[in-house]
C-alpha positions in Angstrom: 0.9 -2.0 18.2 0.4 1.2 20.2 3.2 3.0 18.4 1.8 2.0 14.9 -1.5 3.6 15.9 0.2 6.7 17.0 -0.2 10.0 15.2 3.6 10.5 15.5 5.1 9.7 12.1 8.6 9.7 13.5 7.6 7.1 16.1 6.1 4.9 13.4 9.3 5.2 11.3 11.5 4.2 14.3 9.3 1.1 15.0 9.3 0.0 11.4 13.1 0.5 11.2 13.5 -1.6 14.4 11.4 -4.4 12.8 13.6 -4.3 9.7 16.8 -4.4 11.8 15.5 -7.5 13.6 15.3 -9.4 10.3 11.6 -9.1 9.6 12.4 -8.0 6.1 9.4 -7.3 3.9 7.1 -7.4 6.9 7.4 -3.8 7.7 5.4 -2.3 4.9 1.9 -1.3 5.7 -0.1 -1.3 2.5 -3.5 -0.7 4.2 -3.3 3.1 4.0 -2.2 3.0 0.3 -5.4 4.8 -0.6 -4.1 7.9 1.3 -1.5 8.4 -1.5 -4.4 9.7 -3.6 -5.7 12.6 -1.5 -6.6 15.8 -3.2 -3.3 17.4 -2.1 -1.3 14.5 -3.6 -3.1 14.1 -6.9 -0.8 16.6 -8.8 2.0 14.1 -8.2 0.3 11.4 -10.4 -0.8 11.0 -13.9 -4.0 9.0 -14.5 -5.3 7.3 -17.6 -8.4 5.3 -18.3 -7.8 1.7 -18.0 -10.0 -1.3 -18.7 -13.3 -2.6 -17.4 -12.8 -5.2 -14.7 -14.8 -7.3 -12.3 -14.2 -7.8 -8.6 -16.3 -10.5 -7.0 -18.8 -10.2 -9.8 -19.1 -6.4 -9.4 -18.4 -4.2 -12.5 -15.4 -2.0 -12.1 -13.4 0.5 -14.1 -9.6 0.7 -13.7 -7.6 3.9 -13.8 -3.9 3.4 -14.5 -1.7 5.7 -12.4 2.0 6.6 -12.4 3.7 8.7 -9.7 5.6 11.6 -11.4 6.8 13.6 -8.4 6.4 14.0 -4.6 8.0 12.7 -1.5 5.4 10.0 -0.8 5.3 6.5 -2.2 6.3 3.1 -0.9 8.6 3.5 2.1 11.1 0.7 2.6 13.5 0.4 5.5 16.7 -1.5 4.7 20.1 -1.5 6.6 19.3 1.7 8.6 18.2 3.6 5.6 14.7 4.7 4.5 14.0 4.6 0.8 10.8 6.1 -0.7 10.0 4.5 -4.1 7.7 6.0 -6.7 4.8 3.8 -7.5 2.5 2.9 -10.5 -0.4 0.6 -10.9 -4.2 0.6 -11.0 -7.1 2.0 -9.0 -10.3 0.0 -9.4 -13.5 2.0 -9.0 -16.9 0.4 -8.6 -18.8 1.5 -11.8 -22.1 2.3 -10.0 -20.7 4.9 -7.6 -16.9 5.2 -8.4 -16.0 3.9 -4.9 -12.3 2.7 -4.9 -12.3 -0.9 -3.9 -8.9 -2.2 -5.2 -5.5 -0.6 -5.6 -2.7 -2.4 -7.3 0.7 -1.0 -6.7 4.1 -1.7 -8.2 7.4 -0.2 -7.1 10.9 -1.1 -8.1 14.5 -0.1 -7.4 17.8 -1.1 -8.8 20.1 -3.0 -6.5 23.1 -3.4 -8.8 23.5 -3.2 -12.5 20.3 -4.7 -14.0 19.2 -6.5 -10.8 16.0 -5.0 -9.3 13.9 -5.4 -6.3 10.2 -5.1 -7.2 7.3 -4.9 -4.8 3.7 -5.7 -5.9 0.7 -5.2 -3.7 -3.0 -5.7 -4.3 -5.2 -4.1 -1.6 -8.9 -4.7 -1.6 -11.0 -2.3 0.4 -14.4 -2.7 2.1 -16.8 0.0 3.2 -17.2 0.0 7.0 -19.2 2.3 9.3 -15.9 4.2 9.7 -14.9 4.6 6.1 -13.0 2.4 3.7 -10.7 -0.2 5.3 -8.5 -2.9 3.9 -10.2 -6.3 3.6 -7.4 -8.2 1.8 -3.7 -7.4 1.1 -1.6 -9.6 -1.1 2.1 -8.4 -1.2 4.9 -10.0 -3.2 8.5 -8.9 -3.3 10.9 -10.1 -6.0 14.6 -9.9 -6.4 15.0 -10.1 -10.2 12.7 -13.0 -11.2 12.8 -14.7 -7.8 10.1 -14.3 -5.2 11.6 -13.3 -1.9 8.6 -12.4 0.3 4.9 -13.1 0.1 2.3 -11.9 2.5 -1.4 -12.7 2.1 -3.5 -11.0 4.8 -7.3 -10.9 5.5 -9.0 -8.3 7.7 -12.5 -8.1 9.2 -14.5 -7.1 12.2 -13.5 -3.4 12.3 -14.6 -1.6 15.4 -14.2 2.0 16.7 -11.4 2.2 19.3 -12.2 4.1 22.5 -9.3 6.5 23.2 -7.1 5.1 26.0 -8.6 1.6 25.9 -6.9 -1.2 23.9 -9.0 -4.0 22.6 
């Protein structure tokens, strides 16, 4: 846990790779910071089009469809000692009243052999906290062709500011 909170990206990659080697396949993807793919510096790597009106917990939303067209970021997957970054596409749901992004839907796929593909789908719901937006719910599914391989359904709450040097 300390390593995942580290600012050192190489340390994070080594820890995630170690999880993958120890057969925790599919459990090493952290979708919480998915929103960071859309920083001002990264936006040129995506195309955006107006989507449809949506509702999230009764709140009116507008969805933007996005497709990653370039860049070195995306969904990072560790498998058999290799790191694979996959381009993504999906939707960003913005609260109509103030355009706050409260849901990101992400799809990424890669060909395994011939026409057989591995596809990851994640739905991340964000909630405002005193510290900024944070994940409230993550639902991730990974498919091999039409078959569901991995499903994670995670809930988060009770966000607190960490005091440097002190673990909760």
